[in-house]
All heavy atoms as TSV, in Angstrom:
chain	resi	resn	atom	element	x	y	z
A	1	MET	N	N	24.640	11.802	17.598
A	1	MET	CA	C	25.375	11.519	16.419
A	1	MET	C	C	24.875	10.221	15.798
A	1	MET	O	O	24.772	9.192	16.544
A	1	MET	CB	C	26.829	11.386	16.741
A	1	MET	CG	C	27.717	10.917	15.646
A	1	MET	SD	S	29.409	10.713	16.143
A	1	MET	CE	C	30.158	11.883	15.082
A	2	THR	N	N	24.610	10.155	14.544
A	2	THR	CA	C	24.185	8.943	13.859
A	2	THR	C	C	25.149	8.743	12.717
A	2	THR	O	O	25.778	9.719	12.198
A	2	THR	CB	C	22.769	8.957	13.416
A	2	THR	OG1	O	22.587	10.130	12.579
A	2	THR	CG2	C	21.788	9.105	14.615
A	3	ALA	N	N	25.200	7.554	12.283
A	3	ALA	CA	C	26.044	7.291	11.105
A	3	ALA	C	C	25.227	6.351	10.147
A	3	ALA	O	O	24.464	5.508	10.516
A	3	ALA	CB	C	27.294	6.516	11.535
A	4	VAL	N	N	25.519	6.545	8.836
A	4	VAL	CA	C	24.928	5.698	7.838
A	4	VAL	C	C	25.603	4.367	7.940
A	4	VAL	O	O	26.812	4.251	8.199
A	4	VAL	CB	C	25.060	6.317	6.467
A	4	VAL	CG1	C	24.599	5.394	5.359
A	4	VAL	CG2	C	24.440	7.673	6.391
A	5	ALA	N	N	24.907	3.263	7.787
A	5	ALA	CA	C	25.363	1.927	7.884
A	5	ALA	C	C	26.643	1.692	7.032
A	5	ALA	O	O	27.509	0.937	7.470
A	5	ALA	CB	C	24.324	0.950	7.566
A	6	SER	N	N	26.741	2.340	5.923
A	6	SER	CA	C	27.918	2.125	5.090
A	6	SER	C	C	29.125	2.902	5.527
A	6	SER	O	O	30.236	2.731	4.988
A	6	SER	CB	C	27.596	2.436	3.621
A	6	SER	OG	O	27.249	3.834	3.492
A	7	GLU	N	N	29.008	3.858	6.393
A	7	GLU	CA	C	30.067	4.688	6.970
A	7	GLU	C	C	30.935	3.844	7.935
A	7	GLU	O	O	30.379	3.174	8.781
A	7	GLU	CB	C	29.583	5.858	7.716
A	7	GLU	CG	C	29.269	7.072	6.932
A	7	GLU	CD	C	28.811	8.217	7.790
A	7	GLU	OE1	O	29.337	8.417	8.853
A	7	GLU	OE2	O	27.855	8.835	7.337
A	8	ALA	N	N	32.239	3.909	7.780
A	8	ALA	CA	C	33.103	3.359	8.777
A	8	ALA	C	C	33.439	4.381	9.802
A	8	ALA	O	O	33.954	5.463	9.469
A	8	ALA	CB	C	34.345	2.820	8.058
A	9	LEU	N	N	33.161	4.105	11.069
A	9	LEU	CA	C	33.445	5.054	12.154
A	9	LEU	C	C	34.897	4.957	12.562
A	9	LEU	O	O	35.390	3.875	12.676
A	9	LEU	CB	C	32.527	4.777	13.304
A	9	LEU	CG	C	30.943	5.038	13.071
A	9	LEU	CD1	C	30.286	4.615	14.319
A	9	LEU	CD2	C	30.744	6.442	12.718
A	10	THR	N	N	35.471	6.073	12.838
A	10	THR	CA	C	36.877	6.031	13.446
A	10	THR	C	C	36.660	5.703	14.927
A	10	THR	O	O	35.645	5.828	15.561
A	10	THR	CB	C	37.457	7.407	13.281
A	10	THR	OG1	O	36.772	8.416	14.035
A	10	THR	CG2	C	37.525	7.846	11.822
A	11	ALA	N	N	37.834	5.386	15.500
A	11	ALA	CA	C	37.838	5.075	16.931
A	11	ALA	C	C	37.454	6.345	17.716
A	11	ALA	O	O	36.653	6.202	18.720
A	11	ALA	CB	C	39.318	4.665	17.356
A	12	GLU	N	N	37.861	7.457	17.272
A	12	GLU	CA	C	37.513	8.736	17.966
A	12	GLU	C	C	35.977	8.934	17.888
A	12	GLU	O	O	35.333	9.295	18.904
A	12	GLU	CB	C	38.197	9.875	17.311
A	12	GLU	CG	C	37.985	11.232	18.017
A	12	GLU	CD	C	38.781	12.300	17.328
A	12	GLU	OE1	O	39.988	12.149	17.139
A	12	GLU	OE2	O	38.226	13.415	17.138
A	13	GLN	N	N	35.341	8.661	16.817
A	13	GLN	CA	C	33.896	8.803	16.655
A	13	GLN	C	C	33.147	7.789	17.627
A	13	GLN	O	O	32.169	8.132	18.228
A	13	GLN	CB	C	33.424	8.609	15.202
A	13	GLN	CG	C	33.820	9.709	14.337
A	13	GLN	CD	C	33.602	9.387	12.855
A	13	GLN	OE1	O	33.883	8.291	12.404
A	13	GLN	NE2	N	33.050	10.363	12.114
A	14	MET	N	N	33.669	6.560	17.637
A	14	MET	CA	C	33.027	5.533	18.499
A	14	MET	C	C	33.166	5.919	20.023
A	14	MET	O	O	32.187	5.779	20.751
A	14	MET	CB	C	33.638	4.183	18.225
A	14	MET	CG	C	33.260	3.597	16.921
A	14	MET	SD	S	33.736	1.878	16.678
A	14	MET	CE	C	35.454	2.165	16.208
A	15	ILE	N	N	34.267	6.503	20.376
A	15	ILE	CA	C	34.494	6.972	21.725
A	15	ILE	C	C	33.544	8.066	22.042
A	15	ILE	O	O	32.910	8.142	23.145
A	15	ILE	CB	C	35.923	7.330	21.927
A	15	ILE	CG1	C	36.812	6.103	21.978
A	15	ILE	CG2	C	36.092	8.104	23.222
A	15	ILE	CD1	C	38.301	6.315	21.887
A	16	LYS	N	N	33.352	8.983	21.147
A	16	LYS	CA	C	32.449	10.144	21.306
A	16	LYS	C	C	31.026	9.631	21.589
A	16	LYS	O	O	30.251	10.095	22.355
A	16	LYS	CB	C	32.530	11.083	20.107
A	16	LYS	CG	C	31.669	12.326	20.294
A	16	LYS	CD	C	31.810	13.238	19.101
A	16	LYS	CE	C	30.889	14.507	19.332
A	16	LYS	NZ	N	30.982	15.411	18.240
A	17	ILE	N	N	30.620	8.685	20.717
A	17	ILE	CA	C	29.278	8.126	20.847
A	17	ILE	C	C	29.063	7.417	22.248
A	17	ILE	O	O	28.128	7.598	22.895
A	17	ILE	CB	C	28.943	7.181	19.682
A	17	ILE	CG1	C	28.854	7.889	18.341
A	17	ILE	CG2	C	27.630	6.357	19.943
A	17	ILE	CD1	C	28.831	7.084	17.141
A	18	ALA	N	N	30.027	6.621	22.549
A	18	ALA	CA	C	29.926	5.911	23.877
A	18	ALA	C	C	29.940	6.887	25.023
A	18	ALA	O	O	29.107	6.716	25.953
A	18	ALA	CB	C	31.176	4.972	23.962
A	19	ARG	N	N	30.698	7.903	24.976
A	19	ARG	CA	C	30.739	8.933	26.047
A	19	ARG	C	C	29.358	9.658	26.182
A	19	ARG	O	O	28.901	9.947	27.228
A	19	ARG	CB	C	31.862	9.930	25.877
A	19	ARG	CG	C	33.201	9.346	26.221
A	19	ARG	CD	C	34.271	10.437	26.188
A	19	ARG	NE	N	35.566	9.832	26.705
A	19	ARG	CZ	C	36.719	10.150	26.226
A	19	ARG	NH1	N	36.818	11.124	25.312
A	19	ARG	NH2	N	37.768	9.562	26.709
A	20	GLU	N	N	28.816	9.935	25.020
A	20	GLU	CA	C	27.511	10.633	24.963
A	20	GLU	C	C	26.448	9.735	25.594
A	20	GLU	O	O	25.660	10.234	26.421
A	20	GLU	CB	C	27.177	10.968	23.529
A	20	GLU	CG	C	25.817	11.555	23.333
A	20	GLU	CD	C	25.687	12.963	23.844
A	20	GLU	OE1	O	26.720	13.656	24.038
A	20	GLU	OE2	O	24.551	13.381	24.102
A	21	GLN	N	N	26.535	8.465	25.339
A	21	GLN	CA	C	25.551	7.511	25.960
A	21	GLN	C	C	25.704	7.404	27.402
A	21	GLN	O	O	24.738	7.433	28.202
A	21	GLN	CB	C	25.626	6.182	25.293
A	21	GLN	CG	C	25.077	6.126	23.821
A	21	GLN	CD	C	23.696	6.469	23.697
A	21	GLN	OE1	O	23.283	7.617	23.515
A	21	GLN	NE2	N	22.778	5.510	23.869
A	22	VAL	N	N	26.931	7.300	27.886
A	22	VAL	CA	C	27.271	7.248	29.340
A	22	VAL	C	C	26.768	8.531	30.005
A	22	VAL	O	O	26.207	8.474	31.101
A	22	VAL	CB	C	28.741	6.929	29.523
A	22	VAL	CG1	C	29.047	7.049	31.067
A	22	VAL	CG2	C	29.050	5.481	29.039
A	23	ASP	N	N	27.127	9.666	29.415
A	23	ASP	CA	C	26.754	10.901	30.014
A	23	ASP	C	C	25.224	11.085	30.113
A	23	ASP	O	O	24.650	11.512	31.089
A	23	ASP	CB	C	27.275	12.163	29.176
A	23	ASP	CG	C	28.809	12.281	29.346
A	23	ASP	OD1	O	29.435	11.682	30.257
A	23	ASP	OD2	O	29.415	12.982	28.509
A	24	ALA	N	N	24.500	10.608	29.073
A	24	ALA	CA	C	23.096	10.723	29.087
A	24	ALA	C	C	22.501	9.761	30.168
A	24	ALA	O	O	21.525	10.156	30.917
A	24	ALA	CB	C	22.501	10.256	27.665
A	25	PHE	N	N	23.051	8.549	30.337
A	25	PHE	CA	C	22.611	7.644	31.374
A	25	PHE	C	C	22.880	8.302	32.746
A	25	PHE	O	O	21.965	8.333	33.619
A	25	PHE	CB	C	23.354	6.339	31.291
A	25	PHE	CG	C	23.045	5.387	32.365
A	25	PHE	CD1	C	21.901	4.586	32.363
A	25	PHE	CD2	C	23.887	5.352	33.522
A	25	PHE	CE1	C	21.643	3.696	33.398
A	25	PHE	CE2	C	23.573	4.541	34.586
A	25	PHE	CZ	C	22.498	3.706	34.539
A	26	ASN	N	N	24.065	8.774	32.964
A	26	ASN	CA	C	24.447	9.319	34.232
A	26	ASN	C	C	23.541	10.520	34.688
A	26	ASN	O	O	23.258	10.710	35.839
A	26	ASN	CB	C	25.918	9.750	34.302
A	26	ASN	CG	C	26.837	8.498	34.381
A	26	ASN	OD1	O	26.420	7.390	34.715
A	26	ASN	ND2	N	28.052	8.748	33.921
A	27	SER	N	N	23.205	11.317	33.673
A	27	SER	CA	C	22.335	12.484	33.969
A	27	SER	C	C	20.869	12.226	33.989
A	27	SER	O	O	20.057	13.031	34.261
A	27	SER	CB	C	22.687	13.644	32.959
A	27	SER	OG	O	22.265	13.266	31.717
A	28	GLY	N	N	20.515	10.915	33.553
A	28	GLY	CA	C	19.151	10.551	33.498
A	28	GLY	C	C	18.414	11.261	32.343
A	28	GLY	O	O	17.191	11.394	32.410
A	29	ASP	N	N	19.102	11.613	31.344
A	29	ASP	CA	C	18.520	12.257	30.141
A	29	ASP	C	C	18.080	11.171	29.139
A	29	ASP	O	O	18.832	10.758	28.245
A	29	ASP	CB	C	19.505	13.239	29.526
A	29	ASP	CG	C	18.900	14.050	28.434
A	29	ASP	OD1	O	17.792	13.678	27.860
A	29	ASP	OD2	O	19.533	15.077	28.057
A	30	TRP	N	N	16.943	10.562	29.417
A	30	TRP	CA	C	16.454	9.451	28.662
A	30	TRP	C	C	16.191	9.751	27.262
A	30	TRP	O	O	16.325	8.934	26.326
A	30	TRP	CB	C	15.212	8.850	29.381
A	30	TRP	CG	C	15.549	8.600	30.786
A	30	TRP	CD1	C	14.892	9.129	31.898
A	30	TRP	CD2	C	16.536	7.788	31.341
A	30	TRP	NE1	N	15.485	8.699	33.025
A	30	TRP	CE2	C	16.528	7.827	32.751
A	30	TRP	CE3	C	17.520	6.961	30.830
A	30	TRP	CZ2	C	17.390	7.178	33.585
A	30	TRP	CZ3	C	18.375	6.209	31.611
A	30	TRP	CH2	C	18.321	6.400	33.015
A	31	GLU	N	N	15.750	10.954	26.903
A	31	GLU	CA	C	15.468	11.376	25.506
A	31	GLU	C	C	16.724	11.383	24.721
A	31	GLU	O	O	16.807	10.908	23.585
A	31	GLU	CB	C	14.743	12.693	25.380
A	31	GLU	CG	C	13.340	12.686	25.919
A	31	GLU	CD	C	12.690	14.039	25.878
A	31	GLU	OE1	O	13.243	15.029	25.289
A	31	GLU	OE2	O	11.547	14.135	26.382
A	32	ARG	N	N	17.798	11.906	25.324
A	32	ARG	CA	C	19.125	11.990	24.658
A	32	ARG	C	C	19.699	10.549	24.491
A	32	ARG	O	O	20.248	10.262	23.479
A	32	ARG	CB	C	20.114	12.867	25.412
A	32	ARG	CG	C	21.409	12.999	24.777
A	32	ARG	CD	C	22.299	14.115	25.470
A	32	ARG	NE	N	22.370	14.014	26.886
A	32	ARG	CZ	C	23.461	14.100	27.548
A	32	ARG	NH1	N	24.660	14.224	26.940
A	32	ARG	NH2	N	23.526	13.976	28.875
A	33	LEU	N	N	19.529	9.715	25.516
A	33	LEU	CA	C	19.998	8.346	25.450
A	33	LEU	C	C	19.336	7.648	24.289
A	33	LEU	O	O	19.918	7.011	23.479
A	33	LEU	CB	C	19.841	7.621	26.741
A	33	LEU	CG	C	20.631	6.313	26.893
A	33	LEU	CD1	C	21.112	6.152	28.264
A	33	LEU	CD2	C	19.760	5.154	26.444
A	34	GLU	N	N	18.004	7.723	24.257
A	34	GLU	CA	C	17.221	7.056	23.249
A	34	GLU	C	C	17.589	7.580	21.817
A	34	GLU	O	O	17.629	6.802	20.888
A	34	GLU	CB	C	15.715	7.191	23.451
A	34	GLU	CG	C	14.882	6.468	22.487
A	34	GLU	CD	C	13.389	6.440	22.790
A	34	GLU	OE1	O	13.060	6.741	23.985
A	34	GLU	OE2	O	12.609	6.184	21.892
A	35	ALA	N	N	17.767	8.895	21.720
A	35	ALA	CA	C	18.110	9.474	20.409
A	35	ALA	C	C	19.478	8.950	19.872
A	35	ALA	O	O	19.717	8.898	18.672
A	35	ALA	CB	C	18.179	11.002	20.568
A	36	GLY	N	N	20.362	8.509	20.751
A	36	GLY	CA	C	21.620	7.972	20.339
A	36	GLY	C	C	21.625	6.485	19.944
A	36	GLY	O	O	22.650	5.947	19.595
A	37	LEU	N	N	20.462	5.910	20.116
A	37	LEU	CA	C	20.324	4.438	19.740
A	37	LEU	C	C	19.770	4.255	18.404
A	37	LEU	O	O	18.813	5.025	18.007
A	37	LEU	CB	C	19.408	3.739	20.794
A	37	LEU	CG	C	19.961	3.711	22.197
A	37	LEU	CD1	C	18.899	3.155	23.152
A	37	LEU	CD2	C	21.236	2.840	22.289
A	38	ALA	N	N	20.179	3.298	17.661
A	38	ALA	CA	C	19.654	2.947	16.331
A	38	ALA	C	C	18.250	2.312	16.526
A	38	ALA	O	O	17.923	1.787	17.531
A	38	ALA	CB	C	20.569	2.033	15.629
A	39	ALA	N	N	17.438	2.523	15.504
A	39	ALA	CA	C	16.090	1.953	15.520
A	39	ALA	C	C	16.086	0.448	15.783
A	39	ALA	O	O	15.137	-0.114	16.364
A	39	ALA	CB	C	15.350	2.293	14.205
A	40	ASP	N	N	17.138	-0.241	15.355
A	40	ASP	CA	C	17.213	-1.702	15.535
A	40	ASP	C	C	18.205	-2.127	16.601
A	40	ASP	O	O	18.686	-3.204	16.622
A	40	ASP	CB	C	17.543	-2.447	14.182
A	40	ASP	CG	C	18.978	-2.019	13.740
A	40	ASP	OD1	O	19.543	-0.967	14.260
A	40	ASP	OD2	O	19.445	-2.613	12.819
A	41	ALA	N	N	18.396	-1.122	17.612
A	41	ALA	CA	C	19.346	-1.434	18.685
A	41	ALA	C	C	18.856	-2.637	19.553
A	41	ALA	O	O	17.648	-2.808	19.735
A	41	ALA	CB	C	19.528	-0.226	19.550
A	42	SER	N	N	19.845	-3.457	19.993
A	42	SER	CA	C	19.562	-4.570	20.879
A	42	SER	C	C	20.452	-4.505	22.090
A	42	SER	O	O	21.627	-4.046	22.006
A	42	SER	CB	C	19.813	-5.918	20.200
A	42	SER	OG	O	18.915	-6.151	19.194
A	43	TYR	N	N	19.993	-4.902	23.251
A	43	TYR	CA	C	20.758	-4.964	24.483
A	43	TYR	C	C	20.773	-6.393	24.938
A	43	TYR	O	O	19.755	-6.986	25.114
A	43	TYR	CB	C	20.123	-4.035	25.533
A	43	TYR	CG	C	20.795	-4.017	26.899
A	43	TYR	CD1	C	21.889	-3.273	27.204
A	43	TYR	CD2	C	20.228	-4.870	27.870
A	43	TYR	CE1	C	22.469	-3.329	28.447
A	43	TYR	CE2	C	20.809	-4.868	29.083
A	43	TYR	CZ	C	21.934	-4.172	29.358
A	43	TYR	OH	O	22.496	-4.145	30.633
A	44	HIS	N	N	21.980	-6.930	25.200
A	44	HIS	CA	C	22.074	-8.270	25.697
A	44	HIS	C	C	22.913	-8.285	26.972
A	44	HIS	O	O	23.986	-7.738	27.001
A	44	HIS	CB	C	22.931	-9.089	24.647
A	44	HIS	CG	C	22.288	-9.133	23.316
A	44	HIS	ND1	N	21.489	-10.217	22.925
A	44	HIS	CD2	C	22.290	-8.242	22.300
A	44	HIS	CE1	C	21.095	-10.022	21.692
A	44	HIS	NE2	N	21.528	-8.802	21.263
A	45	GLU	N	N	22.357	-8.872	28.056
A	45	GLU	CA	C	23.064	-9.033	29.291
A	45	GLU	C	C	23.572	-10.451	29.315
A	45	GLU	O	O	22.787	-11.443	29.318
A	45	GLU	CB	C	22.148	-8.865	30.486
A	45	GLU	CG	C	21.875	-7.432	30.789
A	45	GLU	CD	C	20.971	-7.249	31.999
A	45	GLU	OE1	O	20.609	-8.174	32.662
A	45	GLU	OE2	O	20.523	-6.126	32.211
A	46	LEU	N	N	24.862	-10.588	29.282
A	46	LEU	CA	C	25.477	-11.944	29.285
A	46	LEU	C	C	25.205	-12.721	30.562
A	46	LEU	O	O	24.884	-13.869	30.576
A	46	LEU	CB	C	26.956	-11.895	29.026
A	46	LEU	CG	C	27.376	-11.280	27.627
A	46	LEU	CD1	C	28.913	-11.170	27.501
A	46	LEU	CD2	C	26.780	-12.028	26.524
A	47	ALA	N	N	25.307	-11.990	31.762
A	47	ALA	CA	C	25.163	-12.708	32.956
A	47	ALA	C	C	23.765	-13.246	33.215
A	47	ALA	O	O	23.549	-14.338	33.759
A	47	ALA	CB	C	25.544	-11.783	34.171
A	48	THR	N	N	22.735	-12.523	32.800
A	48	THR	CA	C	21.341	-12.961	33.010
A	48	THR	C	C	20.601	-13.482	31.809
A	48	THR	O	O	19.590	-13.967	31.887
A	48	THR	CB	C	20.505	-11.688	33.475
A	48	THR	OG1	O	20.438	-10.783	32.398
A	48	THR	CG2	C	21.100	-11.056	34.726
A	49	GLN	N	N	21.321	-13.406	30.655
A	49	GLN	CA	C	20.750	-13.888	29.351
A	49	GLN	C	C	19.514	-12.989	28.967
A	49	GLN	O	O	18.796	-13.390	28.094
A	49	GLN	CB	C	20.416	-15.342	29.404
A	49	GLN	CG	C	21.569	-16.201	29.619
A	49	GLN	CD	C	22.691	-16.077	28.608
A	49	GLN	OE1	O	22.398	-16.184	27.405
A	49	GLN	NE2	N	23.924	-15.804	29.034
A	50	ARG	N	N	19.338	-11.858	29.580
A	50	ARG	CA	C	18.226	-10.937	29.249
A	50	ARG	C	C	18.559	-10.249	27.929
A	50	ARG	O	O	19.675	-9.791	27.716
A	50	ARG	CB	C	18.004	-9.936	30.332
A	50	ARG	CG	C	16.883	-8.979	29.996
A	50	ARG	CD	C	16.449	-8.126	31.173
A	50	ARG	NE	N	17.450	-7.627	32.032
A	50	ARG	CZ	C	17.243	-6.753	32.978
A	50	ARG	NH1	N	16.022	-6.342	33.284
A	50	ARG	NH2	N	18.224	-6.298	33.686
A	51	LYS	N	N	17.600	-10.186	27.038
A	51	LYS	CA	C	17.784	-9.535	25.707
A	51	LYS	C	C	16.603	-8.614	25.510
A	51	LYS	O	O	15.461	-8.989	25.715
A	51	LYS	CB	C	17.841	-10.551	24.583
A	51	LYS	CG	C	17.993	-9.905	23.219
A	51	LYS	CD	C	18.031	-10.882	22.089
A	51	LYS	CE	C	18.223	-10.159	20.821
A	51	LYS	NZ	N	17.517	-10.722	19.747
A	52	VAL	N	N	16.868	-7.382	25.159
A	52	VAL	CA	C	15.826	-6.336	24.884
A	52	VAL	C	C	16.145	-5.745	23.534
A	52	VAL	O	O	17.246	-5.404	23.237
A	52	VAL	CB	C	15.883	-5.305	25.959
A	52	VAL	CG1	C	14.927	-4.190	25.697
A	52	VAL	CG2	C	15.545	-5.906	27.360
A	53	ASP	N	N	15.127	-5.574	22.770
A	53	ASP	CA	C	15.239	-5.032	21.413
A	53	ASP	C	C	14.458	-3.717	21.294
A	53	ASP	O	O	13.290	-3.635	21.792
A	53	ASP	CB	C	14.624	-6.015	20.321
A	53	ASP	CG	C	15.498	-7.245	20.223
A	53	ASP	OD1	O	16.720	-7.176	20.233
A	53	ASP	OD2	O	14.874	-8.341	20.161
A	54	GLY	N	N	15.084	-2.713	20.727
A	54	GLY	CA	C	14.434	-1.442	20.398
A	54	GLY	C	C	14.792	-0.398	21.445
A	54	GLY	O	O	14.958	-0.649	22.601
A	55	PRO	N	N	14.942	0.843	20.952
A	55	PRO	CA	C	15.435	1.971	21.836
A	55	PRO	C	C	14.495	2.204	23.030
A	55	PRO	O	O	15.008	2.406	24.116
A	55	PRO	CB	C	15.404	3.153	20.893
A	55	PRO	CG	C	15.537	2.612	19.518
A	55	PRO	CD	C	14.841	1.280	19.558
A	56	GLU	N	N	13.162	2.233	22.873
A	56	GLU	CA	C	12.293	2.485	23.973
A	56	GLU	C	C	12.412	1.450	25.061
A	56	GLU	O	O	12.511	1.790	26.238
A	56	GLU	CB	C	10.823	2.537	23.491
A	56	GLU	CG	C	10.544	3.773	22.608
A	56	GLU	CD	C	9.086	3.777	22.119
A	56	GLU	OE1	O	8.329	2.959	22.532
A	56	GLU	OE2	O	8.813	4.652	21.262
A	57	LYS	N	N	12.483	0.201	24.661
A	57	LYS	CA	C	12.584	-0.835	25.722
A	57	LYS	C	C	13.947	-0.832	26.368
A	57	LYS	O	O	14.077	-1.112	27.570
A	57	LYS	CB	C	12.364	-2.248	25.093
A	57	LYS	CG	C	10.901	-2.454	24.673
A	57	LYS	CD	C	10.620	-3.763	24.021
A	57	LYS	CE	C	9.241	-3.949	23.602
A	57	LYS	NZ	N	9.034	-5.274	22.987
A	58	ILE	N	N	15.004	-0.465	25.655
A	58	ILE	CA	C	16.337	-0.371	26.223
A	58	ILE	C	C	16.389	0.759	27.292
A	58	ILE	O	O	16.889	0.642	28.328
A	58	ILE	CB	C	17.406	-0.174	25.114
A	58	ILE	CG1	C	17.532	-1.404	24.236
A	58	ILE	CG2	C	18.762	0.234	25.688
A	58	ILE	CD1	C	18.340	-1.228	22.983
A	59	VAL	N	N	15.749	1.890	26.881
A	59	VAL	CA	C	15.745	3.014	27.795
A	59	VAL	C	C	14.996	2.611	29.129
A	59	VAL	O	O	15.425	2.929	30.218
A	59	VAL	CB	C	15.138	4.248	27.216
A	59	VAL	CG1	C	14.878	5.349	28.222
A	59	VAL	CG2	C	16.141	4.846	26.149
A	60	GLU	N	N	13.876	1.937	28.962
A	60	GLU	CA	C	13.134	1.524	30.210
A	60	GLU	C	C	14.038	0.569	31.028
A	60	GLU	O	O	13.982	0.696	32.239
A	60	GLU	CB	C	11.816	0.790	29.812
A	60	GLU	CG	C	10.741	1.759	29.226
A	60	GLU	CD	C	10.448	2.900	30.175
A	60	GLU	OE1	O	10.225	2.637	31.384
A	60	GLU	OE2	O	10.504	4.049	29.686
A	61	LEU	N	N	14.717	-0.350	30.414
A	61	LEU	CA	C	15.604	-1.205	31.182
A	61	LEU	C	C	16.680	-0.357	31.875
A	61	LEU	O	O	16.969	-0.602	33.012
A	61	LEU	CB	C	16.281	-2.178	30.185
A	61	LEU	CG	C	17.152	-3.220	30.869
A	61	LEU	CD1	C	16.911	-4.647	30.228
A	61	LEU	CD2	C	18.588	-2.863	30.702
A	62	PHE	N	N	17.269	0.615	31.115
A	62	PHE	CA	C	18.321	1.449	31.722
A	62	PHE	C	C	17.742	2.234	32.953
A	62	PHE	O	O	18.484	2.502	33.888
A	62	PHE	CB	C	18.952	2.418	30.669
A	62	PHE	CG	C	19.855	1.763	29.773
A	62	PHE	CD1	C	20.144	0.320	29.862
A	62	PHE	CD2	C	20.499	2.403	28.775
A	62	PHE	CE1	C	20.981	-0.275	28.957
A	62	PHE	CE2	C	21.373	1.805	27.835
A	62	PHE	CZ	C	21.663	0.455	28.012
A	63	LYS	N	N	16.482	2.654	32.870
A	63	LYS	CA	C	15.901	3.377	33.880
A	63	LYS	C	C	15.974	2.497	35.253
A	63	LYS	O	O	16.218	3.012	36.324
A	63	LYS	CB	C	14.448	3.805	33.670
A	63	LYS	CG	C	14.423	4.967	32.697
A	63	LYS	CD	C	12.923	5.310	32.343
A	63	LYS	CE	C	12.797	6.422	31.367
A	63	LYS	NZ	N	11.377	6.713	31.073
A	64	GLY	N	N	15.651	1.268	34.992
A	64	GLY	CA	C	15.748	0.287	36.191
A	64	GLY	C	C	17.210	0.188	36.710
A	64	GLY	O	O	17.356	0.148	37.943
A	65	TRP	N	N	18.161	0.167	35.832
A	65	TRP	CA	C	19.487	0.081	36.286
A	65	TRP	C	C	19.851	1.376	37.052
A	65	TRP	O	O	20.563	1.369	38.047
A	65	TRP	CB	C	20.454	-0.109	35.146
A	65	TRP	CG	C	20.654	-1.514	34.674
A	65	TRP	CD1	C	20.307	-2.094	33.455
A	65	TRP	CD2	C	21.273	-2.583	35.452
A	65	TRP	NE1	N	20.600	-3.430	33.488
A	65	TRP	CE2	C	21.217	-3.775	34.684
A	65	TRP	CE3	C	21.845	-2.650	36.706
A	65	TRP	CZ2	C	21.707	-4.942	35.112
A	65	TRP	CZ3	C	22.294	-3.855	37.172
A	65	TRP	CH2	C	22.260	-5.001	36.386
A	66	LYS	N	N	19.454	2.507	36.546
A	66	LYS	CA	C	19.681	3.783	37.155
A	66	LYS	C	C	19.096	3.818	38.611
A	66	LYS	O	O	19.841	4.284	39.521
A	66	LYS	CB	C	19.145	4.924	36.332
A	66	LYS	CG	C	19.367	6.304	36.900
A	66	LYS	CD	C	20.771	6.751	36.611
A	66	LYS	CE	C	20.899	8.224	36.956
A	66	LYS	NZ	N	22.254	8.709	36.819
A	67	GLN	N	N	17.899	3.310	38.711
A	67	GLN	CA	C	17.273	3.247	40.068
A	67	GLN	C	C	18.110	2.344	40.964
A	67	GLN	O	O	18.328	2.578	42.122
A	67	GLN	CB	C	15.826	2.731	39.952
A	67	GLN	CG	C	15.090	2.729	41.204
A	67	GLN	CD	C	14.889	4.086	41.877
A	67	GLN	OE1	O	14.889	5.090	41.188
A	67	GLN	NE2	N	14.741	4.105	43.165
A	68	ALA	N	N	18.557	1.231	40.429
A	68	ALA	CA	C	19.262	0.257	41.255
A	68	ALA	C	C	20.601	0.850	41.752
A	68	ALA	O	O	21.092	0.468	42.799
A	68	ALA	CB	C	19.561	-1.034	40.402
A	69	PHE	N	N	21.246	1.690	40.919
A	69	PHE	CA	C	22.498	2.296	41.320
A	69	PHE	C	C	22.374	3.571	42.146
A	69	PHE	O	O	23.337	4.266	42.535
A	69	PHE	CB	C	23.368	2.610	40.067
A	69	PHE	CG	C	23.805	1.396	39.288
A	69	PHE	CD1	C	23.624	1.288	37.984
A	69	PHE	CD2	C	24.382	0.346	40.001
A	69	PHE	CE1	C	24.052	0.170	37.319
A	69	PHE	CE2	C	24.786	-0.799	39.330
A	69	PHE	CZ	C	24.616	-0.870	37.964
A	70	ARG	N	N	21.114	4.029	42.380
A	70	ARG	CA	C	20.839	5.286	43.061
A	70	ARG	C	C	21.526	5.255	44.438
A	70	ARG	O	O	21.430	4.328	45.174
A	70	ARG	CB	C	19.366	5.512	43.167
A	70	ARG	CG	C	18.962	6.761	43.764
A	70	ARG	CD	C	17.421	6.925	43.860
A	70	ARG	NE	N	16.824	5.916	44.717
A	70	ARG	CZ	C	16.682	6.067	46.001
A	70	ARG	NH1	N	17.091	7.131	46.583
A	70	ARG	NH2	N	16.081	5.134	46.744
A	71	THR	N	N	22.186	6.349	44.770
A	71	THR	CA	C	22.840	6.515	46.120
A	71	THR	C	C	21.740	6.896	47.085
A	71	THR	O	O	21.000	7.849	46.874
A	71	THR	CB	C	23.907	7.599	46.034
A	71	THR	OG1	O	24.833	7.252	45.027
A	71	THR	CG2	C	24.586	7.736	47.371
A	72	PRO	N	N	21.623	6.139	48.158
A	72	PRO	CA	C	20.607	6.521	49.169
A	72	PRO	C	C	20.972	7.896	49.805
A	72	PRO	O	O	22.103	8.293	49.878
A	72	PRO	CB	C	20.684	5.379	50.218
A	72	PRO	CG	C	21.946	4.650	49.978
A	72	PRO	CD	C	22.376	4.993	48.556
A	73	PRO	N	N	19.890	8.581	50.203
A	73	PRO	CA	C	20.165	9.956	50.899
A	73	PRO	C	C	21.041	9.802	52.128
A	73	PRO	O	O	20.965	8.804	52.806
A	73	PRO	CB	C	18.787	10.465	51.137
A	73	PRO	CG	C	17.832	9.354	50.890
A	73	PRO	CD	C	18.525	8.245	50.219
A	74	ALA	N	N	21.905	10.767	52.360
A	74	ALA	CA	C	22.709	10.778	53.528
A	74	ALA	C	C	21.847	10.995	54.803
A	74	ALA	O	O	20.820	11.614	54.758
A	74	ALA	CB	C	23.781	11.906	53.501
A	75	ARG	N	N	22.251	10.435	55.883
A	75	ARG	CA	C	21.532	10.509	57.151
A	75	ARG	C	C	22.153	11.396	58.067
A	75	ARG	O	O	23.277	11.594	58.178
A	75	ARG	CB	C	21.310	9.092	57.809
A	75	ARG	CG	C	20.448	8.278	56.936
A	75	ARG	CD	C	20.229	6.932	57.567
A	75	ARG	NE	N	19.515	6.105	56.656
A	75	ARG	CZ	C	18.477	5.420	57.000
A	75	ARG	NH1	N	18.116	5.365	58.211
A	75	ARG	NH2	N	17.930	4.636	56.154
């Protein structure tokens, strides 16, 4: 889902977009996650002061987070 910059999104639309992004991250669907980001998207980590600009770089960063949160195989 994308919106024209002049469109005002409703709370329901914003929640739908956020859920779509979380679902894409959780399933590792990087193409869907990237498709949901604006061309000028920026990611800012307050704790580390890391800043990444652009959908491709954001997805690469998220892949690292996904790997970090990976559950180790059961023994």
